[in-house]
N, C-alpha and C positions, 0 to 999 in steps of 0.2 A: 496618192503620196502628191501634196505639193513640191513644189521647187523651194529647197532649204537658204536659210539666209548666208549669203556669203559673207566672208569679210578675210581680204587677203590681207595676210602678213608679207614682211621679210623672209623670201622663199618658204613662206609655207600656204597653205588656205585652210580657215576654218568655217567646215558646214554644219548649221543648225537647227535641226526642228523640232522645235518647239513644245508641239503637238503633242507628238514623240518621246519628249526627253531624249534627246541622241545628240552627239552631238562627236563630228567626225574629222580628226587634221591629215590634211594631206602633205606630205614634205617627198621632195625632192621626185618631182613630176617631171615628167616629158610630155613632147606630143606622140612618142610610141607609144603610148598608154600607159606607162609603171610607175608606180608613184608607192610610197611608203605610208600606208595608213592606222592609223591608230584611233580605236574608236571607243566613247566615251556612251555611257547610261547613268540616268539620275534613280537610282534606287527606291527613294523614297526619303533619304536621311542624307544624299550627298551623291554628288557623280564620282565614279568609280569606270578605270578603265575596262574592257573587256576583252578588248585583244590587238596586238598592232603586228603587223604584216606587211611583207612587202607583196602589191599587188600586179598582173597586170589587166587594167583594166578595158583592155581590147580582146582579152581571149575570154570566150565563153565558161571555158572549164578553168578557168582562173579565177572569176566570178562566183562560179557557182561551188569552186570549194571554198572560198574566203566565205558565201552565204550560209554556210551547213556549220563551220564552224561557230559564227555565230549563233547560229541558231540552238544553239548549245545551252546557251546564256540568257536570251531570249529570243520562243517562240513567238512571240504577240506578234513581232514587227515581219512586213515583208523587207526580208534584206536583199532581196533582188531587183526589188526597185529603189532602194537605197544608192545599191553598186551602179544601177544604171542612171540616177541622176551624177552620180561622183564620175562614173567614167565622160557622160558627155561634157558636164561640165570643168573638169580639172586636164580632162586632154583640149578642151577651146580653148583653154584661159595658156597654159602651155606654148599651144600653137600661135595666141594671140599677140606675146612679145608683150614691149612698154607701148602704150595706145601713143598715135601720134596728135598733136596739138599743133594750132596754129600761133605761129609769131611774126612782130612784123613791126605790131604795135609799141606805142612806147608804155617803157617797163615800169612798173609805179616805185622801183628804188633802180636809180640809175648810179648808184656809186657798188664798186665791190663788196659785197657782206665777208666779215672775217670772224672767224672764231676766236681767232689772238690776232688781235690788228698791231702791228701792218704784216705779219709774217704765216700767219696760217687762214690761206682762202678758204670761207666756209663750202664745206662737201665737196671740197675736190681735195686729191693728193697731193701733199708734201714732202719732198725726200730732205734728208741732214744728212752730209756723207762727207768723212774723212778715214784714215788709215785708223786702225784700232788703238785704244789707250787714250784718244782725244774729246773724251768725258762726255759724248754724244750720249749716253743713258741719264747722265745727270743733267745736265738740259734737258732732256725727254720730260723728265719727273715733275723738272722745276715747270716746266710747259702743263703739265698737267693738273700740280697744282695750283696753278695760276687761273686754270678753266673750271675745276672740279670745284674749288673756295670760292672763285669769281674776285681775285685779286690782281689787282694792277703790277703788273713786273716790274724791273729796271726802275735806274734813277731819273726823275720827273726830267733833268738838266739835259739828258741824254736823250729824251725821246721815252714814251713806256710803251710795253705791251702791255693791252688793253682787251679784258679775256669778253668773250660773250658765252655766259653761265650754259653750262652742260654737264651729261655723266661722259666719265672715262672709263674706257678699256684700254690698259694696258697687255699687249700679248707680248712675250716672251721665249727666245727660241735661243737666249743665251746662257742666263743668270740662271738667279734660285728667286726664293718670295722670298729667303730672311737676305738675303742682299738687296733688293729692290725695297722692303720694310723698314732698315737703315735707313737706306737713305731719303728716303720720304718722310721718314719721321724728321729726321737730321733738316730735312729742308722744308721744313713745316715751320719748324724751331723759327729757322733764320726768316722766313718770310712772318713771322709773327701769327700766324694762324694756332690758335690754341685748343681745337675743338678738339673733337677724337673722329672727327670725319675722315673717309677713305674714299678710294674709288678703286673699281674693280683692278685683278691681277687675274693673268690665266697662264699660268705654265703650260709650253705647245712644244709641239717634237714633232706634226707630222706637218705635211708643206702645208702654205695655205688652202690653197685651190681645193685639195684634199676635206682642209676639214670645212669648209667655209659653208656646211647646212650648219651644222651647230655653233659658229660666230656669226651667222645672220639671225638665229634666234635670240643665243645672248643680247647681241646689237639693238633686235624689236623689243625684248620682255626688258631690258631695262635703260630703253631710250638712251641708247650713246651717242653724242653727240661727236666725241673727239677718241677716235681710237688710233693705239699706237702701235707701229710693228717694229720689233724688236729680235733679229733685223733682218733687211729683205734675202740676203744671200742665205741665211741661212732657213728663211718661210719662203724661200722660192722652189724649192726641192732640186731636182737635178732631171736631169735630159740631156740626148745628144744635140741639138737645135737651143741654144743659150736665148736666142730670140722668141722661140713658142716658149720657152719657161716663161721668161718675162713678160710674153702676153698672158701667159694664163694665171700670172699672179694681178695684174693687172686688172683683167677681166674681172675676179676675183674681188678686188678691193673696191672696184666699183658696184658690185652687185650691193655693197651691205649701205649707198647713199649718206653718209656721212663723210664728215674731215674727215683725214685721215694722215697723217704722219709719221712718213716710214724712215731709220736708221738704217744707215748702207755703208762698206766699205767702200777702201780702192783697193784696185789691183796690186799684186807683189810687183809687176812691174811699174805701176806708176809710184808705187811708194819706195822704188827707190831711185826714184827722181826729185823724191821728196824736197832734198836742201834746195833744188834750184829753181824748181818748178812753179811758177808764177798760180797755172789753178791746177790739179788734178781734179780725175774722173770718176764718175762711181764705177764699184767692177761692174763686167761685165756688155751686155748685150747693150748697144745704144737706144734698143726701144724704152728701157730704161730713161734716158733724157726728154725721148720724145714722149713721152706719157705719162711724167710726173707734170704738173701743173704749175710747182715753181720745186725749185733746188740751191739749196745751201752749202757750202764749204765749210766747213772748221778750222783755220788754224791752228796751231795752240803756239803758245813761250810756254817753258818750265824750266826751275833751276831746280837741280837734285837737293832736297832738302827743306824746298821752302814747303810751306804749307796755305801755299795760292798758286793757284797758274793763273794767267792771262788767254784768252781766244778770241779769234774774231770770225764773226759768224757773216762769211759771205752770200753774197747773192748774185747765183750766176744764173739761173734764167726764172722766167714768168711768162708766161702767155699771156695774161692782159696785165696791162699798163708797165712802168718801168720797175729796173733792178732799183732795191734799197742800197744804202751804202753800209760800207762794212759796219756793223755793231762789235764792239769791242765789250768784252765784258770779262771781269776779275771773279772769279771762284774761290772764296776762304773756306778751309775748314776748320772746324774746333775739335780738339780732344779734349777728355777728361785725365787726369793723375795715372787712370789707368788706359789710357789710350784708349778710351769707346770715343765714337763718332757723339759729338750733342750737336753740333749745328755746322748746317754749309749753307754759307751765303751767296749771293749773285749780286753783283750790282756793275753798273756801265761803269768803262774806264777808258780814258781816252788811246785808241791804237799807234797816234801820231806820236808818243812820248817812247812808245815801245821797238827798238830797231827789227825784233825780228815780227812785228805784226804790220805796219806801217809799211811795208811791201805790196800789202791788198789794195791800197787806198789808192784811186787816182792819181795821174801826173799831176791834175790839177789840184786834186787837192795836197797831196803832199808839197808840192809848190807853195799853198798859201802855209802850211805849217813852217815850212824852213824860212818862204823868208817872212812871216811873223816877225823873226826876231831882227831884222835888216835886210838889206838889198847884199847880193849876190851876182856875180858873174856865171853867164852861160858856163863856164867852165868848172867852174866850182861846183854851181848847182849841176850837173854830170856828174861828178866825183862824190855826189852827196847821196844824189839820190839815185846811180848806177844807172841812171839810162843815159840813151845818147845822145848827145848834144841838140840834133836834127828834129827828133822828139819833144824835145825841152824847148826848145825855139816856135816848134808850131803851135803846141800849145798855150803859150806864153802870148802868143801873136792871133792867137782862136780868142781868149778871153782877155781882151783890149778893156772890157770893164771895169775887169778884176786887176792886171797886172799892168806895170808904166814903166818902159825903157827910163830910165836915169843915166843917161852917158852911156857907157861899157857893161853897165850892171843891170840888173831891172829890181823892181820891189813892188809893194800893194799899195796897187790905188789909192786905198786907204791913208796909207802911209806918204803920201807922196807930197811935197813939201810946197 
């Protein structure tokens, strides 16, 4: 019997013996020889499944039992030989892992590649976190629409979010298909996307690491470019060691080899500091901070009764390159007379005009915004910004190309008389 044709996929290997009309799919395989095998054969009119079973390929008894099961369906094939090939190739493949490749020569593209520029680095994990009720899911669904339907987001005057077209899979541990269907339709109306186009949604309840084989197949079979996890706290599962739980989550995520956006929460202790904190961190182990490539925190400004909210997307970490300036986003909700959600629109807004959100700007940017209205003393700037006088003086003196001293006050150099 000749060696089969091999076609490795994400978490599986396809073996085909064309001359026999036989195909075998090996999944969940290990270097110890365990594998879930699905056997298919062409019966003259098409391919049919003969059997699916968990087999120990390094056990003579296990292979013999499986061969006898298959002989009931096709006794014209040497299933012992088929299983011998499967044992050799599958165990070798499991033991090899990813291939080692040479690096060091100049790459053909020396710029970072993005699934959604400039916030989602391609084939890397990004996290957006905040307390509950900060509209993370709406933002994630908006991002999903931009990528799936190749639509530029936000206002050009504030800088665009530019997608690379790709299929999206939304994994949901928190809500329902109905909730997401309503939101996505309303977001499409806000974007002016009139097509019946859709992206994939999956209701989830098992930890990501425990469900990774089926997700790998889904990512492979549907050519997924962007996978969204909503949310990490629910998808991580439980265990006595938070760092181990988080490590298992990120190892599973890494196996998907696609761009990922993970939504996460902050801890109750962190939430208690919400009013005064300049920055909060995601709930759980420091592994989350270390393993995600880029992290954004959401700050929110909302008045009861208003049909809109304003948020700031604050870049807290990036492994490659500079941090982005905070992005202000206004989310408008439109309902009809029957209180049905009709349209959700996201557009850029100036956070320097919002007292709740302007605090996330750098001291330099806040000084520029305040001094645009005229020169001020350090004492007045201290009261206006809520920052120590020493911090303000340091910034004013560091950026003398931007700020100028005018007697006892400071102003913008562009406004210097």
